[in-house]
mmCIF file of the C-alpha atoms, coordinates in Angstrom:
data_MODEL
# 
_entry.id   MODEL 
# 
loop_
_atom_site.group_PDB 
_atom_site.id 
_atom_site.type_symbol 
_atom_site.label_atom_id 
_atom_site.label_alt_id 
_atom_site.label_comp_id 
_atom_site.label_asym_id 
_atom_site.label_entity_id 
_atom_site.label_seq_id 
_atom_site.pdbx_PDB_ins_code 
_atom_site.Cartn_x 
_atom_site.Cartn_y 
_atom_site.Cartn_z 
_atom_site.occupancy 
_atom_site.B_iso_or_equiv 
_atom_site.pdbx_formal_charge 
_atom_site.auth_seq_id 
_atom_site.auth_comp_id 
_atom_site.auth_asym_id 
_atom_site.auth_atom_id 
_atom_site.pdbx_PDB_model_num 
ATOM 1   C CA . MET A 1 1   ? -12.911 -27.721 3.043   1.00 0.00 ? 1   MET A CA 1 
ATOM 2   C CA . ASP A 1 2   ? -9.613  -27.028 1.900   1.00 0.00 ? 2   ASP A CA 1 
ATOM 3   C CA . LYS A 1 3   ? -8.167  -23.478 1.923   1.00 0.00 ? 3   LYS A CA 1 
ATOM 4   C CA . LYS A 1 4   ? -7.604  -21.848 -1.575  1.00 0.00 ? 4   LYS A CA 1 
ATOM 5   C CA . THR A 1 5   ? -4.745  -20.020 -2.636  1.00 0.00 ? 5   THR A CA 1 
ATOM 6   C CA . LEU A 1 6   ? -3.889  -17.254 -5.628  1.00 0.00 ? 6   LEU A CA 1 
ATOM 7   C CA . ARG A 1 7   ? -3.353  -20.367 -7.579  1.00 0.00 ? 7   ARG A CA 1 
ATOM 8   C CA . ASP A 1 8   ? -6.652  -21.754 -7.317  1.00 0.00 ? 8   ASP A CA 1 
ATOM 9   C CA . VAL A 1 9   ? -7.896  -18.957 -8.360  1.00 0.00 ? 9   VAL A CA 1 
ATOM 10  C CA . GLU A 1 10  ? -8.950  -17.858 -12.236 1.00 0.00 ? 10  GLU A CA 1 
ATOM 11  C CA . LEU A 1 11  ? -8.084  -14.093 -11.649 1.00 0.00 ? 11  LEU A CA 1 
ATOM 12  C CA . LYS A 1 12  ? -8.264  -13.137 -15.576 1.00 0.00 ? 12  LYS A CA 1 
ATOM 13  C CA . GLY A 1 13  ? -10.013 -9.956  -15.500 1.00 0.00 ? 13  GLY A CA 1 
ATOM 14  C CA . LYS A 1 14  ? -10.555 -9.860  -11.495 1.00 0.00 ? 14  LYS A CA 1 
ATOM 15  C CA . ARG A 1 15  ? -10.194 -6.866  -9.298  1.00 0.00 ? 15  ARG A CA 1 
ATOM 16  C CA . VAL A 1 16  ? -8.446  -8.798  -6.013  1.00 0.00 ? 16  VAL A CA 1 
ATOM 17  C CA . VAL A 1 17  ? -8.041  -6.651  -2.999  1.00 0.00 ? 17  VAL A CA 1 
ATOM 18  C CA . MET A 1 18  ? -5.494  -7.846  -1.114  1.00 0.00 ? 18  MET A CA 1 
ATOM 19  C CA . ARG A 1 19  ? -4.493  -7.272  2.746   1.00 0.00 ? 19  ARG A CA 1 
ATOM 20  C CA . VAL A 1 20  ? -0.118  -6.729  2.666   1.00 0.00 ? 20  VAL A CA 1 
ATOM 21  C CA . ASP A 1 21  ? 2.186   -5.929  5.668   1.00 0.00 ? 21  ASP A CA 1 
ATOM 22  C CA . PHE A 1 22  ? 3.712   -2.983  3.983   1.00 0.00 ? 22  PHE A CA 1 
ATOM 23  C CA . ASN A 1 23  ? 4.086   -1.478  7.321   1.00 0.00 ? 23  ASN A CA 1 
ATOM 24  C CA . VAL A 1 24  ? 8.550   -1.261  6.702   1.00 0.00 ? 24  VAL A CA 1 
ATOM 25  C CA . PRO A 1 25  ? 11.020  0.374   8.365   1.00 0.00 ? 25  PRO A CA 1 
ATOM 26  C CA . MET A 1 26  ? 11.431  4.325   8.025   1.00 0.00 ? 26  MET A CA 1 
ATOM 27  C CA . ALA A 1 27  ? 15.075  6.657   9.072   1.00 0.00 ? 27  ALA A CA 1 
ATOM 28  C CA . LYS A 1 28  ? 14.568  8.707   11.151  1.00 0.00 ? 28  LYS A CA 1 
ATOM 29  C CA . ASP A 1 29  ? 14.862  12.014  9.889   1.00 0.00 ? 29  ASP A CA 1 
ATOM 30  C CA . GLY A 1 30  ? 11.807  12.198  8.195   1.00 0.00 ? 30  GLY A CA 1 
ATOM 31  C CA . SER A 1 31  ? 13.114  11.768  4.696   1.00 0.00 ? 31  SER A CA 1 
ATOM 32  C CA . GLY A 1 32  ? 10.536  8.927   4.073   1.00 0.00 ? 32  GLY A CA 1 
ATOM 33  C CA . LYS A 1 33  ? 13.359  6.882   3.256   1.00 0.00 ? 33  LYS A CA 1 
ATOM 34  C CA . ILE A 1 34  ? 12.076  2.879   3.877   1.00 0.00 ? 34  ILE A CA 1 
ATOM 35  C CA . THR A 1 35  ? 15.376  1.547   5.611   1.00 0.00 ? 35  THR A CA 1 
ATOM 36  C CA . ASP A 1 36  ? 14.608  -2.118  5.272   1.00 0.00 ? 36  ASP A CA 1 
ATOM 37  C CA . ASP A 1 37  ? 12.027  -3.162  2.131   1.00 0.00 ? 37  ASP A CA 1 
ATOM 38  C CA . THR A 1 38  ? 11.932  -6.678  3.453   1.00 0.00 ? 38  THR A CA 1 
ATOM 39  C CA . ARG A 1 39  ? 8.608   -6.218  3.891   1.00 0.00 ? 39  ARG A CA 1 
ATOM 40  C CA . ILE A 1 40  ? 7.445   -5.432  0.163   1.00 0.00 ? 40  ILE A CA 1 
ATOM 41  C CA . VAL A 1 41  ? 9.937   -7.804  -1.663  1.00 0.00 ? 41  VAL A CA 1 
ATOM 42  C CA . ALA A 1 42  ? 8.031   -10.493 0.190   1.00 0.00 ? 42  ALA A CA 1 
ATOM 43  C CA . ALA A 1 43  ? 4.604   -9.941  -1.072  1.00 0.00 ? 43  ALA A CA 1 
ATOM 44  C CA . LEU A 1 44  ? 6.258   -9.297  -4.677  1.00 0.00 ? 44  LEU A CA 1 
ATOM 45  C CA . PRO A 1 45  ? 5.666   -12.881 -5.808  1.00 0.00 ? 45  PRO A CA 1 
ATOM 46  C CA . SER A 1 46  ? 2.013   -12.823 -4.273  1.00 0.00 ? 46  SER A CA 1 
ATOM 47  C CA . ILE A 1 47  ? 1.762   -8.813  -6.420  1.00 0.00 ? 47  ILE A CA 1 
ATOM 48  C CA . LYS A 1 48  ? 3.685   -9.828  -9.930  1.00 0.00 ? 48  LYS A CA 1 
ATOM 49  C CA . TYR A 1 49  ? 0.981   -13.444 -9.812  1.00 0.00 ? 49  TYR A CA 1 
ATOM 50  C CA . VAL A 1 50  ? -2.395  -11.886 -10.275 1.00 0.00 ? 50  VAL A CA 1 
ATOM 51  C CA . LEU A 1 51  ? -0.723  -9.567  -13.115 1.00 0.00 ? 51  LEU A CA 1 
ATOM 52  C CA . GLU A 1 52  ? 0.514   -11.833 -14.752 1.00 0.00 ? 52  GLU A CA 1 
ATOM 53  C CA . GLN A 1 53  ? -2.519  -13.585 -14.636 1.00 0.00 ? 53  GLN A CA 1 
ATOM 54  C CA . GLY A 1 54  ? -4.328  -11.074 -15.960 1.00 0.00 ? 54  GLY A CA 1 
ATOM 55  C CA . GLY A 1 55  ? -6.122  -9.457  -12.318 1.00 0.00 ? 55  GLY A CA 1 
ATOM 56  C CA . SER A 1 56  ? -6.044  -5.811  -11.476 1.00 0.00 ? 56  SER A CA 1 
ATOM 57  C CA . LEU A 1 57  ? -5.420  -4.983  -7.332  1.00 0.00 ? 57  LEU A CA 1 
ATOM 58  C CA . VAL A 1 58  ? -6.054  -3.225  -4.385  1.00 0.00 ? 58  VAL A CA 1 
ATOM 59  C CA . LEU A 1 59  ? -3.518  -2.965  -1.903  1.00 0.00 ? 59  LEU A CA 1 
ATOM 60  C CA . MET A 1 60  ? -4.770  -2.563  1.948   1.00 0.00 ? 60  MET A CA 1 
ATOM 61  C CA . SER A 1 61  ? -1.954  -1.787  4.146   1.00 0.00 ? 61  SER A CA 1 
ATOM 62  C CA . HIS A 1 62  ? -0.492  0.744   6.960   1.00 0.00 ? 62  HIS A CA 1 
ATOM 63  C CA . LEU A 1 63  ? 2.497   2.626   8.067   1.00 0.00 ? 63  LEU A CA 1 
ATOM 64  C CA . GLY A 1 64  ? 3.165   3.079   11.938  1.00 0.00 ? 64  GLY A CA 1 
ATOM 65  C CA . ARG A 1 65  ? 1.279   3.260   14.604  1.00 0.00 ? 65  ARG A CA 1 
ATOM 66  C CA . PRO A 1 66  ? -0.507  6.898   15.618  1.00 0.00 ? 66  PRO A CA 1 
ATOM 67  C CA . LYS A 1 67  ? -1.077  6.199   18.918  1.00 0.00 ? 67  LYS A CA 1 
ATOM 68  C CA . GLY A 1 68  ? -4.199  8.433   18.796  1.00 0.00 ? 68  GLY A CA 1 
ATOM 69  C CA . VAL A 1 69  ? -3.309  10.910  16.746  1.00 0.00 ? 69  VAL A CA 1 
ATOM 70  C CA . LYS A 1 70  ? -6.062  11.781  14.661  1.00 0.00 ? 70  LYS A CA 1 
ATOM 71  C CA . LEU A 1 71  ? -5.496  12.934  11.069  1.00 0.00 ? 71  LEU A CA 1 
ATOM 72  C CA . GLY A 1 72  ? -5.984  16.325  10.869  1.00 0.00 ? 72  GLY A CA 1 
ATOM 73  C CA . ALA A 1 73  ? -4.355  17.227  14.496  1.00 0.00 ? 73  ALA A CA 1 
ATOM 74  C CA . ALA A 1 74  ? -1.932  19.996  15.525  1.00 0.00 ? 74  ALA A CA 1 
ATOM 75  C CA . PRO A 1 75  ? 1.104   19.393  15.738  1.00 0.00 ? 75  PRO A CA 1 
ATOM 76  C CA . ASN A 1 76  ? 1.151   17.470  12.198  1.00 0.00 ? 76  ASN A CA 1 
ATOM 77  C CA . PRO A 1 77  ? -1.511  18.298  10.339  1.00 0.00 ? 77  PRO A CA 1 
ATOM 78  C CA . ASP A 1 78  ? -1.525  16.268  7.234   1.00 0.00 ? 78  ASP A CA 1 
ATOM 79  C CA . ASN A 1 79  ? 0.593   12.938  9.195   1.00 0.00 ? 79  ASN A CA 1 
ATOM 80  C CA . ALA A 1 80  ? 3.340   12.558  6.725   1.00 0.00 ? 80  ALA A CA 1 
ATOM 81  C CA . ALA A 1 81  ? 5.369   10.082  9.402   1.00 0.00 ? 81  ALA A CA 1 
ATOM 82  C CA . PHE A 1 82  ? 2.507   7.942   8.571   1.00 0.00 ? 82  PHE A CA 1 
ATOM 83  C CA . THR A 1 83  ? 1.779   7.488   5.099   1.00 0.00 ? 83  THR A CA 1 
ATOM 84  C CA . LEU A 1 84  ? 2.384   5.037   2.474   1.00 0.00 ? 84  LEU A CA 1 
ATOM 85  C CA . LYS A 1 85  ? 3.770   7.213   -0.376  1.00 0.00 ? 85  LYS A CA 1 
ATOM 86  C CA . PRO A 1 86  ? 7.495   6.379   -0.770  1.00 0.00 ? 86  PRO A CA 1 
ATOM 87  C CA . VAL A 1 87  ? 6.278   2.372   0.258   1.00 0.00 ? 87  VAL A CA 1 
ATOM 88  C CA . ALA A 1 88  ? 4.081   2.889   -3.437  1.00 0.00 ? 88  ALA A CA 1 
ATOM 89  C CA . GLU A 1 89  ? 6.854   4.756   -4.479  1.00 0.00 ? 89  GLU A CA 1 
ATOM 90  C CA . ALA A 1 90  ? 9.333   1.873   -3.442  1.00 0.00 ? 90  ALA A CA 1 
ATOM 91  C CA . LEU A 1 91  ? 6.491   -0.861  -4.930  1.00 0.00 ? 91  LEU A CA 1 
ATOM 92  C CA . SER A 1 92  ? 6.116   1.071   -8.425  1.00 0.00 ? 92  SER A CA 1 
ATOM 93  C CA . GLU A 1 93  ? 10.285  1.131   -8.967  1.00 0.00 ? 93  GLU A CA 1 
ATOM 94  C CA . LYS A 1 94  ? 10.144  -2.639  -8.186  1.00 0.00 ? 94  LYS A CA 1 
ATOM 95  C CA . LEU A 1 95  ? 7.212   -3.465  -10.494 1.00 0.00 ? 95  LEU A CA 1 
ATOM 96  C CA . ALA A 1 96  ? 8.268   -1.661  -13.191 1.00 0.00 ? 96  ALA A CA 1 
ATOM 97  C CA . ARG A 1 97  ? 5.422   0.373   -13.102 1.00 0.00 ? 97  ARG A CA 1 
ATOM 98  C CA . GLU A 1 98  ? 3.540   2.714   -11.661 1.00 0.00 ? 98  GLU A CA 1 
ATOM 99  C CA . HIS A 1 99  ? 1.032   1.778   -8.570  1.00 0.00 ? 99  HIS A CA 1 
ATOM 100 C CA . PRO A 1 100 ? -0.912  4.426   -7.411  1.00 0.00 ? 100 PRO A CA 1 
ATOM 101 C CA . LEU A 1 101 ? -2.010  5.966   -3.608  1.00 0.00 ? 101 LEU A CA 1 
ATOM 102 C CA . LEU A 1 102 ? -5.170  6.033   -3.048  1.00 0.00 ? 102 LEU A CA 1 
ATOM 103 C CA . GLN A 1 103 ? -4.907  7.054   1.070   1.00 0.00 ? 103 GLN A CA 1 
ATOM 104 C CA . GLY A 1 104 ? -7.736  6.597   3.757   1.00 0.00 ? 104 GLY A CA 1 
ATOM 105 C CA . ARG A 1 105 ? -8.673  8.510   5.567   1.00 0.00 ? 105 ARG A CA 1 
ATOM 106 C CA . GLY A 1 106 ? -8.052  5.925   9.116   1.00 0.00 ? 106 GLY A CA 1 
ATOM 107 C CA . ARG A 1 107 ? -10.868 4.900   11.044  1.00 0.00 ? 107 ARG A CA 1 
ATOM 108 C CA . GLN A 1 108 ? -12.434 8.521   10.505  1.00 0.00 ? 108 GLN A CA 1 
ATOM 109 C CA . GLY A 1 109 ? -14.666 6.176   7.884   1.00 0.00 ? 109 GLY A CA 1 
ATOM 110 C CA . GLN A 1 110 ? -14.010 9.444   5.366   1.00 0.00 ? 110 GLN A CA 1 
ATOM 111 C CA . GLU A 1 111 ? -13.429 8.287   1.998   1.00 0.00 ? 111 GLU A CA 1 
ATOM 112 C CA . GLY A 1 112 ? -9.967  7.290   0.501   1.00 0.00 ? 112 GLY A CA 1 
ATOM 113 C CA . ARG A 1 113 ? -8.420  10.069  -1.522  1.00 0.00 ? 113 ARG A CA 1 
ATOM 114 C CA . ARG A 1 114 ? -6.230  9.553   -4.279  1.00 0.00 ? 114 ARG A CA 1 
ATOM 115 C CA . GLU A 1 115 ? -2.647  11.388  -4.036  1.00 0.00 ? 115 GLU A CA 1 
ATOM 116 C CA . GLU A 1 116 ? -2.144  14.380  -6.088  1.00 0.00 ? 116 GLU A CA 1 
ATOM 117 C CA . GLY A 1 117 ? -0.341  13.748  -9.717  1.00 0.00 ? 117 GLY A CA 1 
ATOM 118 C CA . HIS A 1 118 ? -1.957  9.721   -9.614  1.00 0.00 ? 118 HIS A CA 1 
ATOM 119 C CA . PRO A 1 119 ? -4.315  9.228   -12.902 1.00 0.00 ? 119 PRO A CA 1 
ATOM 120 C CA . PRO A 1 120 ? -7.181  7.559   -11.795 1.00 0.00 ? 120 PRO A CA 1 
ATOM 121 C CA . HIS A 1 121 ? -7.472  3.949   -12.832 1.00 0.00 ? 121 HIS A CA 1 
# 
């Protein structure tokens, strides 16, 4: 059985769930600045192809390794160090279109929540 690639599938009108590696290095000062966007840039050809073919995307990734820290736990109740918001902003800039962030709640199995300020699709 041959492996199919994105180019082997009709994408027009389809929603594609794509796992991407956006675990990018961030500035240690807590500013949320991405110090190396290589992983974002590497995913752009596949992302652009799906969009150009008339598909829509749900991108899934994670950022960092929380080492057992649960969301909402002290001392960082928002766990801002692990948010993908800076990545979503960088991706939106590179694609010249908004890419809303639906932030999951980790392994607790709770429903994801849309970041404030982003309208639903």
